[in-house]
C-alpha positions as CSV (number, residue, x, y, z in Angstrom):
1,M,0.0,0.0,0.0
2,I,1.3,3.5,-1.0
3,I,0.8,6.2,1.6
4,E,0.3,9.7,0.1
5,T,2.0,12.5,2.0
6,T,0.7,16.1,1.7
7,G,3.0,19.1,1.8
8,V,5.5,17.8,-0.6
9,M,6.2,18.7,-4.2
10,Y,5.0,15.4,-5.6
11,T,3.0,12.6,-4.1
12,P,3.8,9.1,-5.5
13,S,0.6,9.2,-7.7
14,T,1.4,12.6,-9.2
15,F,5.0,11.7,-9.8
16,L,4.0,8.5,-11.5
17,S,1.5,10.4,-13.7
18,L,4.3,12.7,-14.9
19,L,6.4,9.7,-15.8
20,K,3.5,8.1,-17.7
21,E,3.0,11.3,-19.6
22,D,6.8,11.3,-20.4
23,L,6.4,7.8,-21.7
24,G,3.3,8.6,-23.7
25,L,1.1,6.2,-21.6
26,R,-0.9,8.7,-19.6
27,D,-4.3,7.4,-20.7
28,L,-3.3,3.9,-22.0
29,P,-3.6,0.6,-20.2
30,V,-0.3,-1.2,-19.5
31,P,0.3,-4.8,-18.6
32,V,1.3,-3.7,-15.1
33,N,-0.6,-1.5,-12.6
34,D,0.5,1.6,-10.9
35,E,1.5,-0.4,-7.8
36,D,3.9,-2.5,-9.9
37,L,5.4,0.6,-11.5
38,L,5.9,2.3,-8.1
39,D,7.4,-0.9,-6.7
40,R,9.9,-0.9,-9.6
41,I,10.9,2.7,-8.9
42,A,11.3,2.0,-5.2
43,K,13.5,-1.1,-5.8
44,S,15.6,0.4,-8.6
45,S,15.8,4.1,-9.5
46,L,14.9,5.4,-6.1
47,K,17.3,3.1,-4.4
48,E,20.1,4.1,-6.7
49,F,19.2,7.8,-6.2
50,S,19.2,7.3,-2.4
51,I,22.7,5.9,-2.4
52,R,24.0,9.0,-4.2
53,S,21.8,11.6,-2.5
54,P,20.3,10.2,0.8
55,H,18.2,11.8,3.4
56,V,20.2,12.7,6.5
57,E,18.8,12.1,10.0
58,S,20.3,13.0,13.4
59,I,19.6,10.6,16.2
60,I,20.7,9.9,19.7
61,L,22.0,6.4,20.6
62,T,22.1,5.5,24.3
63,D,22.9,2.5,26.5
64,T,19.6,1.0,25.6
65,D,20.7,0.7,22.0
66,R,24.0,-1.0,22.9
67,I,24.4,-4.6,22.0
68,Q,27.7,-5.4,23.6
69,K,31.2,-4.2,24.5
70,V,33.9,-6.2,22.7
71,D,37.4,-6.1,24.1
72,G,40.3,-8.1,22.8
73,S,42.9,-5.4,22.1
74,S,44.1,-2.2,23.7
75,M,41.3,-0.5,21.7
76,G,38.0,-2.2,22.4
77,Y,34.7,-1.1,20.8
78,M,31.1,-0.7,21.5
79,E,28.4,-2.1,19.2
80,Y,25.0,-0.4,18.9
81,K,21.9,-1.3,17.0
82,I,20.2,1.6,15.2
83,P,16.5,1.5,16.0
84,R,14.3,0.2,13.2
85,H,11.9,3.2,13.5
86,V,14.7,5.5,12.3
87,Y,14.7,3.9,8.8
88,E,11.3,2.1,8.7
89,G,10.3,1.3,5.1
90,T,13.8,2.0,3.7
91,F,17.4,1.3,4.4
92,I,20.6,2.9,6.0
93,V,23.1,4.0,3.4
94,S,25.9,4.9,5.8
95,V,26.8,6.6,9.1
96,L,28.2,10.0,8.4
97,N,29.3,11.2,11.8
98,V,29.3,10.3,15.5
99,D,29.8,12.8,18.4
100,V,29.3,12.9,22.1
101,A,25.8,14.2,22.9
102,R,25.6,16.9,25.5
103,P,21.9,17.6,26.2
104,A,21.1,21.0,27.8
105,G,24.7,22.0,27.5
106,Y,26.0,19.5,30.1
107,N,28.3,16.6,29.6
108,D,26.7,13.2,30.0
109,Y,28.2,10.8,32.5
110,Y,30.8,8.7,30.8
111,A,32.9,5.6,31.4
112,P,35.9,5.3,29.2
113,Q,36.4,1.8,27.9
114,F,39.4,1.2,30.2
115,G,37.3,1.8,33.3
116,G,36.5,4.8,35.5
117,Y,33.6,7.2,35.5
118,G,33.0,10.9,34.9
119,D,33.9,13.5,32.3
120,P,37.5,13.4,30.8
121,S,39.0,15.8,33.4
122,A,37.5,13.9,36.3
123,V,38.8,10.6,35.0
124,L,42.4,12.0,34.7
125,M,42.2,13.5,38.2
126,A,41.1,10.2,39.6
127,A,44.1,8.3,38.4
128,S,46.0,7.0,41.4
129,D,49.6,7.7,40.1
130,L,51.4,9.4,37.3
131,K,51.9,6.1,35.4
132,M,48.2,5.4,35.4
133,A,47.4,9.0,34.5
134,A,49.7,8.8,31.5
135,A,48.1,5.5,30.3
136,V,44.6,7.0,30.7
137,A,45.6,10.2,28.9
138,Q,47.2,8.1,26.1
139,Q,44.0,6.1,25.7
140,M,41.8,9.2,25.7
141,A,44.0,11.0,23.2
142,R,43.1,8.4,20.5
143,A,40.6,9.6,18.1
144,M,37.2,7.9,18.2
145,T,36.5,6.0,15.0
146,I,33.4,4.2,13.7
147,K,32.5,1.3,11.5
148,F,29.0,0.7,10.0
149,K,28.0,-2.9,9.6
150,K,24.9,-3.4,7.4
151,P,22.1,-3.4,7.8
152,D,21.9,-1.5,11.2
153,R,24.9,-2.0,13.4
154,L,27.4,0.7,14.4
155,C,30.7,0.0,16.1
156,I,32.4,2.8,18.0
157,Y,36.1,2.3,18.6
158,N,37.9,4.1,21.5
159,G,34.6,5.7,22.6
160,W,33.0,5.6,26.0
161,C,31.3,2.7,27.7
162,S,28.4,4.7,28.9
163,G,26.7,7.8,27.6
164,N,24.8,9.2,24.7
165,Y,26.0,9.6,21.1
166,Q,24.7,12.0,18.5
167,V,24.8,10.1,15.2
168,E,24.2,11.5,11.7
169,I,22.8,8.8,9.4
170,A,22.3,8.7,5.7
171,I,19.0,7.0,4.9
172,G,17.3,5.9,1.7
173,H,14.2,7.8,0.5
174,S,10.9,5.9,0.9
175,I,8.4,5.7,-2.0
176,N,6.2,8.4,-0.4
177,L,8.9,10.8,-1.6
178,S,8.4,13.1,1.4
179,T,12.2,13.4,2.0
180,I,13.1,14.4,-1.5
181,E,14.1,18.0,-1.8
182,N,12.1,20.0,-4.4
183,D,15.2,20.8,-6.5
184,E,16.2,17.1,-6.6
185,F,13.0,15.9,-8.4
186,S,14.2,16.7,-11.9
187,A,17.2,14.4,-11.4
188,L,15.1,11.6,-9.9
189,R,12.5,12.1,-12.7
190,E,15.1,11.5,-15.4
191,L,16.5,8.4,-13.7
192,A,13.0,7.0,-13.0
193,L,12.0,7.6,-16.7
194,Y,14.9,5.5,-18.0
195,D,14.1,2.9,-15.3
196,L,10.5,2.5,-16.5
197,Q,11.5,2.5,-20.1
198,W,13.8,-0.4,-19.3
199,Y,11.2,-2.2,-17.2
200,L,8.3,-1.7,-19.7
201,Y,10.3,-2.5,-22.8
202,D,11.2,-5.9,-21.3
203,K,7.4,-6.4,-20.5
204,L,6.1,-5.3,-23.9
205,K,8.8,-6.1,-26.5
206,R,7.0,-9.3,-27.6
207,I,3.6,-7.6,-27.8
208,D,2.7,-6.0,-31.1
209,N,-0.7,-4.6,-30.2
210,L,-2.1,-3.3,-26.9
211,D,-5.8,-3.9,-26.3
212,T,-7.5,-0.8,-24.9
213,G,-11.0,-2.3,-24.5
214,T,-12.3,-0.3,-27.4
215,G,-9.7,-1.4,-29.9
216,S,-6.0,-2.1,-30.2
217,I,-3.0,0.2,-30.5
218,D,0.1,-0.6,-32.6
219,L,2.9,-0.3,-30.1
220,K,5.9,1.8,-31.0
221,I,8.3,1.1,-28.2
222,S,11.6,0.8,-30.0
223,E,12.7,4.2,-28.5
224,W,12.6,2.5,-25.1
225,S,15.1,-0.2,-26.1
226,D,18.0,1.7,-24.8
227,G,16.4,2.6,-21.4
228,N,18.6,0.1,-19.7
229,Q,21.8,1.7,-21.1
230,K,20.6,5.3,-20.5
231,F,19.9,4.3,-16.9
232,K,23.4,3.0,-16.4
233,D,25.0,5.9,-18.3
234,L,23.2,8.5,-16.1
235,L,24.4,6.7,-12.9
236,K,28.0,6.6,-14.2
237,Y,27.8,10.3,-15.1
238,W,26.7,11.1,-11.6
239,D,29.4,8.9,-10.1
240,D,32.1,10.4,-12.3
241,E,31.1,14.0,-11.6
242,G,30.5,13.4,-7.9
243,A,30.2,16.5,-5.7
244,N,31.1,18.7,-8.7
245,L,27.9,17.6,-10.5
246,D,25.8,20.7,-11.2
247,L,22.5,19.2,-10.4
248,D,20.8,21.6,-8.1
249,S,21.7,20.8,-4.5
250,M,22.3,17.1,-4.7
251,T,24.7,15.7,-2.2
252,Y,27.0,12.8,-3.1
253,F,28.4,10.2,-0.8
């Protein structure tokens, strides 16, 4: 079931209507229904578009999202599960950034992975001797690094054993199109057009005439035969151009 969302430039139905007009099929029956066409877009062109220009969400991960602490070297890591509601109906493209969350301007209460509680200065002050303080300072001086494990796991290396993290996540767009920026639709429309040409050509290339209920129409779909190649060429062009691509405000990852 497709959920229409108000307040956006295009709903799924209006977007599909534009594509059918581009294809010359606005008032003609096709061997697949609108749900099938939207499903194709969601699984193909919208997914490819999302990988290159995702929606970005900022979330807070807490101890309740933590799966386990894994030690086994001098630099252990914490593994978190990103809640399903964050990307419901779509997928996570990547994790862009992780930082310590400081609600209301105050530091959270942290425990570094080597043990001890408090903010960084408190942990150092609590070290019992200079040798321990030096070891603690060396551990804390290491930059925090992250690794995203599909579909929804985040490993934080050299982080803190307790506390909140603010995480920026790149997420795929859902078929309700509500997260597509208005100035990105022209790029998505071009990609989706080639996608449907590819899809419909494979469906119709062995059919000479289309029954409309009141007669038949001689199909002229030879111009769609290169939809597959045009789809791939456009993606390659975007990938080659990357962040320098002059396509409105699209962001590339």
